[in-house]
N, C-alpha and C positions, 0 to 999 in steps of 0.2 A: 502494500501500499507508500511507501513512504516515497518508493521510488517511483509509481507512477502519482503522487502528489506532485511528485521537482518534474515529471515532465508536464504536464496541466497544471503546472501553479498555483496547484489547490487538491485540499479533502474534500472533492468537492463529489457531487451522487455519482454522477459520471464516471471515477480516478477509482469511488467505492466500489461501485458495480465490474467494472474492471478488473478490478483485487479477484473478483470471484473466481472469475473466468484463467482457464487454461491457458489461451495465448493472448493474452489481456491487449496486446494490438496486432493481432492478424487479424479479429478479422471484429474491428471497432463499432459497425457502423452496426449491426443486428444489435448492439446495446446503447446503441445512440436511441435510433430505433424505440425499444421499449420507455427512452427518457420521457418528463411528460415535458414540455415546455420551457417550465420556471428551474426548472433539473437542469432542459440546456443552456439556459441564458447563464445558471448557476455557473458553468462549465466555462463559457464564454469570455461571461465579465470576468471570470481570475486568473486568466489574461494580460501583461497590463494593455495603457494603450502606444498604436508607435508614437515612439518620439517621447513617451513621459519620462521625468525627469527619474522615480524616483523605482527603480528594473533589481530585478532578480536577478547576482549575476550573470549565470545558462544568457537571459534576458537582452542583460549590458550586449554579453560582446555576440549573439548577433547580431542584434540592432545595429554594434558597428559606432563606430565613430560622432561627432556631434554633428549637426545637421549644420548648414550655414541659416544666418538668422529668417532670410527671408523663408525657406524651406519650412526651419523650423517650427515659423506661423501658420505657412499655408496648410500642412499635419494639421495641426493645435486645429485650429478652423475648421480641414475640413471633418477629420476626430467629431469635434460639436457636431457637427450638421447631421455627419450619422447617425451618430447616438440620440443625438432625437426625435430622425427620422425612425429611425429600428426601434429601440432600445433596450439596445441594448450595444456593446462594444466593437466597431471593424478588428477584426484577427486576418490576417495574410500570415504568408510563412515568410519571412523576409529574400531566406536561404545568403545570405550577409550581404545581398545589395545596396547600394549606398541610398539611400533617405529620398532623395529626388527620386530615386524609378518610381517611389512608390505612391507621390502624390498623383500620374494619373490612372494608374487601378484605383487608388482612395475617389477619385474623380465616374469614372467608369462605374461601378461596385450602387457607387450612391443613385444613377441612374435605374436598377432591379428597383425588383418588389422586396420586401419585407420573407415570405416565405423565400425566395432564393436565396438573399441574405444569411438566414440562418441557416439552412444547408449548405453555404458555400464555408460561412465562418466555421461552424464545424467540422467540414473536411481538412481546411487551413488546420484547425489545433489538431486533426490529428497527424495530419504533413511533418507539424514541430515536430509532436511526442515523436515522434519515429524516426527522428531527424536530430531528434534529441537521445534519445537510446542509439542512434547506428554511429551518433559520437563519444556517447559515452557521460 
């Protein structure tokens, strides 16, 4: 459970349910499908916002160096808009890309439906956890 909590940034219901399975990262979609919407959002919101100042050590390494002030301001503005529109945090598998590369991704995702974004955010969360597992 502790390893999963680290991979998913918290002891959420998702992490708890995954800990009950034989291969937690093998087919997490089946576990996710059995969660309530509020449990899904809990898992998403446990993850730090892109560009947040207070990050776990792992998230800080993944998100890389500080963005230029204009990029940081734009990410902050778009993150706030995203959370207001969808009701949960924007999650993307950064994959060590510069923060400036995330601005167009965030803009594009703002044009989607809430249902699409809930699904995508959970897929991104799983991609992040799998990458963290591989990285050790």
